[in-house]
C-alpha positions in Angstrom: -36.7 -10.2 13.3 -38.5 -8.3 10.6 -37.9 -5.0 12.5 -34.1 -5.5 12.5 -34.1 -6.5 8.8 -36.0 -3.4 8.0 -33.6 -1.2 10.0 -30.6 -2.8 8.3 -32.0 -2.3 4.9 -33.0 1.3 5.7 -29.4 2.0 6.9 -28.0 0.5 3.7 -30.4 2.5 1.6 -29.4 5.8 3.1 -25.7 4.9 3.2 -25.1 5.1 7.0 -23.2 1.8 7.0 -20.0 2.2 5.0 -19.5 -0.1 2.1 -16.4 -2.3 2.2 -14.7 -0.2 -0.5 -15.3 3.0 1.5 -13.0 1.8 4.3 -9.7 3.5 4.9 -7.3 0.6 5.1 -3.6 0.3 5.0 -1.3 -2.6 4.1 2.3 -3.5 4.8 3.8 -4.4 1.5 7.0 -6.5 2.2 9.6 -7.1 -0.5 9.8 -10.9 0.1 11.4 -12.2 -3.1 10.1 -15.8 -2.5 6.5 -14.7 -2.3 4.5 -13.9 -5.5 2.9 -11.1 -3.4 6.2 -9.5 -2.4 7.1 -6.1 -3.7 10.2 -7.6 -5.4 7.9 -9.6 -7.7 5.2 -6.9 -8.3 6.9 -3.5 -8.6 8.4 -3.1 -12.0 6.0 -5.5 -13.7 3.2 -3.5 -15.4 0.7 -6.3 -15.3 1.5 -7.2 -11.7 1.3 -3.6 -10.6 -2.1 -3.2 -12.4 -3.5 -6.3 -10.7 -2.2 -5.2 -7.3 -3.5 -1.7 -7.5 -6.9 -3.1 -8.6 -6.8 -5.4 -5.5 -5.9 -2.4 -3.3 -8.8 -0.4 -4.6 -11.3 -3.2 -4.4 -10.6 -3.7 -0.7 -10.4 0.0 0.3 -6.7 0.1 0.8 -5.6 3.8 0.9 -2.1 3.5 2.4 0.7 1.2 1.3 3.7 0.9 3.7 6.2 -0.5 1.2 9.5 -2.3 1.8 11.7 -2.2 -1.3 15.2 -3.0 0.0 17.8 -1.1 -1.9 15.6 -0.5 -5.0 14.9 3.1 -4.1 18.7 3.7 -4.5 19.5 1.4 -7.4 16.2 1.6 -9.3 14.7 5.0 -8.4 12.7 5.3 -11.6 10.9 2.0 -11.0 10.0 3.0 -7.5 9.0 6.5 -8.6 6.8 5.0 -11.3 5.1 2.7 -8.7 4.6 5.6 -6.3 3.1 7.7 -9.2 0.7 4.8 -10.1 -0.5 4.6 -6.5 -0.9 8.4 -6.2 -3.0 8.5 -9.4 -5.4 6.0 -7.8 -5.6 7.9 -4.5 -3.4 5.6 -2.5 -0.7 7.0 -0.2 2.7 5.4 -0.4 4.9 5.3 2.7 8.4 3.9 2.7 8.7 1.1 5.3 12.2 1.0 6.8 13.2 -1.7 9.2 16.9 -1.0 10.0 17.0 0.0 13.7 20.6 1.2 13.7 19.9 4.2 11.6 18.9 6.1 14.7 22.6 6.4 15.6 24.4 9.6 14.4 27.2 7.6 12.7 24.6 5.7 10.5 22.3 8.6 9.6 24.1 9.2 6.2 22.9 5.7 5.1 19.4 6.6 6.1 19.4 9.9 4.3 20.8 8.2 1.2 17.9 5.7 1.3 15.3 8.4 1.8 
């Protein structure tokens, strides 16, 4: 038992076991308006954004797959500000789109408008 404890402590001392904050995690960030953790209730509120980004950093989240509904179209400056905040903290922001009919040629205009 003492041997394994020593090996574990030695690994921690030299940094061969990654700390939790060093992990490269991603999170799906749904817009759910009824949830206090949904993007609808966080993005656009400076205090909520700050708390959320701090949470992401604490737990090693480096990628956010965000669902924002029509906000990128109707509130582009709010979404741009959120993306900039993430970027400044070293977090990648990816737009999460769920509409499966955009693959059809007749619907591609709506997809390009959203992007």
